[in-house]
Kinemage of the C-alpha trace (Angstrom):
@kinemage 1
@onewidth
@group {chain A} dominant
@subgroup {mainchain}
@vectorlist {calphas} color= white
{ca unk a 1} P -1.746 -18.619 -231.362
{ca unk a 2} L 1.363 -18.191 -229.270
{ca unk a 3} L 3.018 -15.335 -227.438
{ca unk a 4} L 6.231 -13.720 -228.616
{ca unk a 5} L 8.849 -11.527 -227.000
{ca unk a 6} L 9.415 -8.311 -228.962
{ca unk a 7} L 12.199 -5.727 -229.174
{ca unk a 8} L 11.423 -3.861 -225.968
{ca unk a 9} L 12.871 -6.823 -224.051
{ca unk a 10} L 16.288 -6.119 -225.570
{ca unk a 11} L 18.616 -4.663 -222.904
{ca unk a 12} L 15.723 -4.710 -220.378
{ca unk a 13} L 15.341 -8.469 -219.783
{ca unk a 14} L 13.319 -8.109 -216.579
{ca unk a 15} L 12.448 -11.839 -216.343
{ca unk a 16} L 9.223 -11.412 -214.343
{ca unk a 17} L 7.562 -13.507 -217.058
{ca unk a 18} L 9.698 -16.542 -216.307
{ca unk a 19} L 8.325 -17.044 -212.808
{ca unk a 20} L 4.710 -17.308 -213.949
{ca unk a 21} L 5.197 -19.528 -217.022
{ca unk a 22} L 3.640 -22.936 -216.273
{ca unk a 23} L 5.495 -24.720 -219.096
{ca unk a 24} L 8.986 -23.145 -218.897
{ca unk a 25} L 9.008 -22.044 -222.544
{ca unk a 26} L 11.406 -19.081 -222.137
{ca unk a 27} L 14.920 -19.128 -223.547
{ca unk a 28} L 17.701 -16.721 -222.650
{ca unk a 29} L 19.852 -14.720 -224.996
{ca unk a 30} L 22.659 -12.417 -223.971
{ca unk a 31} L 20.371 -9.379 -223.802
{ca unk a 32} L 16.781 -10.608 -224.273
{ca unk a 33} L 14.443 -13.554 -223.822
{ca unk a 34} L 12.365 -15.450 -226.373
{ca unk a 35} L 9.387 -17.804 -226.129
{ca unk a 36} L 9.439 -21.174 -227.879
{ca unk a 37} L 6.200 -21.057 -229.908
{ca unk a 38} L 5.845 -24.844 -230.018
{ca unk a 39} L 6.029 -25.049 -226.216
{ca unk a 40} L 3.859 -22.033 -225.369
{ca unk a 41} L 0.355 -23.108 -224.345
{ca unk a 42} L -1.139 -19.667 -225.038
{ca unk a 43} L -2.194 -19.149 -221.436
{ca unk a 44} L -1.180 -15.476 -221.510
{ca unk a 45} L -0.059 -15.208 -217.890
{ca unk a 46} L 3.344 -13.853 -218.939
{ca unk a 47} L 2.027 -10.875 -220.915
{ca unk a 48} L 0.801 -8.713 -217.981
{ca unk a 49} L 3.885 -9.615 -215.908
{ca unk a 50} L 6.325 -7.926 -218.306
{ca unk a 51} L 7.241 -4.453 -216.977
{ca unk a 52} L 8.528 -3.496 -220.436
{ca unk a 53} L 5.328 -4.582 -222.229
{ca unk a 54} L 7.478 -6.679 -224.570
{ca unk a 55} L 5.292 -9.806 -224.717
{ca unk a 56} L 2.512 -9.867 -227.294
{ca unk a 57} L 0.171 -12.456 -228.809
{ca unk a 58} L 1.355 -13.373 -232.291
{ca unk a 59} L -2.101 -12.520 -233.602
{ca unk a 60} L -1.337 -8.807 -233.335
{ca unk a 61} L -0.509 -7.264 -236.719
{ca unk a 62} L 3.156 -6.822 -237.646
{ca unk a 63} L 4.638 -9.498 -235.395
{ca unk a 64} L 5.703 -11.997 -238.080
{ca unk a 65} L 9.338 -10.920 -237.681
{ca unk a 66} L 9.150 -11.550 -233.937
{ca unk a 67} L 7.562 -14.955 -234.365
{ca unk a 68} L 10.491 -15.900 -236.608
{ca unk a 69} L 13.065 -14.523 -234.151
{ca unk a 70} L 11.455 -16.297 -231.188
{ca unk a 71} L 11.296 -19.560 -233.148
{ca unk a 72} L 14.903 -19.380 -234.345
{ca unk a 73} L 16.541 -18.416 -231.067
{ca unk a 74} L 14.443 -20.675 -228.823
{ca unk a 75} L 16.174 -23.535 -230.642
{ca unk a 76} L 19.646 -22.014 -230.107
{ca unk a 77} L 19.534 -20.458 -226.648
{ca unk a 78} L 19.367 -22.223 -223.251
{ca unk a 79} L 16.101 -22.666 -221.381
{ca unk a 80} L 15.574 -20.455 -218.357
{ca unk a 81} L 13.096 -21.247 -215.593
{ca unk a 82} L 14.238 -19.024 -212.710
{ca unk a 83} L 14.148 -15.243 -212.527
{ca unk a 84} L 17.456 -13.405 -212.319
{ca unk a 85} L 18.143 -9.740 -211.712
{ca unk a 86} L 17.628 -7.475 -214.723
{ca unk a 87} L 20.537 -5.443 -216.076
{ca unk a 88} L 21.353 -2.476 -213.828
{ca unk a 89} L 20.610 -0.049 -216.666
{ca unk a 90} L 17.396 -1.753 -217.860
{ca unk a 91} L 15.136 1.238 -217.141
{ca unk a 92} L 17.231 3.516 -219.342
{ca unk a 93} L 16.506 1.276 -222.368
{ca unk a 94} L 12.798 0.683 -221.686
{ca unk a 95} L 10.757 2.135 -224.548
{ca unk a 96} L 13.714 3.088 -226.750
{ca unk a 97} L 12.949 2.798 -230.468
{ca unk a 98} L 15.058 0.692 -232.838
{ca unk a 99} L 16.522 -1.578 -230.187
{ca unk a 100} L 16.768 -4.611 -232.468
{ca unk a 101} L 18.931 -2.817 -235.008
{ca unk a 102} L 21.043 -1.133 -232.332
{ca unk a 103} L 21.540 -3.795 -229.698
{ca unk a 104} L 20.293 -7.292 -230.569
{ca unk a 105} L 22.810 -10.018 -229.798
{ca unk a 106} L 22.502 -13.534 -231.201
{ca unk a 107} L 24.744 -14.798 -228.393
{ca unk a 108} L 23.134 -17.132 -225.861
{ca unk a 109} L 22.573 -16.260 -222.238
{ca unk a 110} L 23.497 -18.515 -219.344
{ca unk a 111} L 20.127 -20.194 -218.861
{ca unk a 112} L 19.542 -22.172 -215.665
């Protein structure tokens, strides 16, 4: 089992999860984060820290797509180990349906 970041992180990117991760397995895209599944130790401390409820265990049904996305982009995006400020408009996107199709960016973030 591993944890994955799902679509509600897109355009929210709160980063509270980064501060509690003991193995620094988060990677930063332009408008979301992903977890590297081979680095995640399944501790689960990040899941309750996410204000957008975007982190889920990959054992939940229907998350195969998100496991693939996390795996692919963790190898392309820079590692991030320190919390930054979320986007100013993050709250307006929290809970919006269809965020992946509308807003996902494959561009990397800045990382550390």
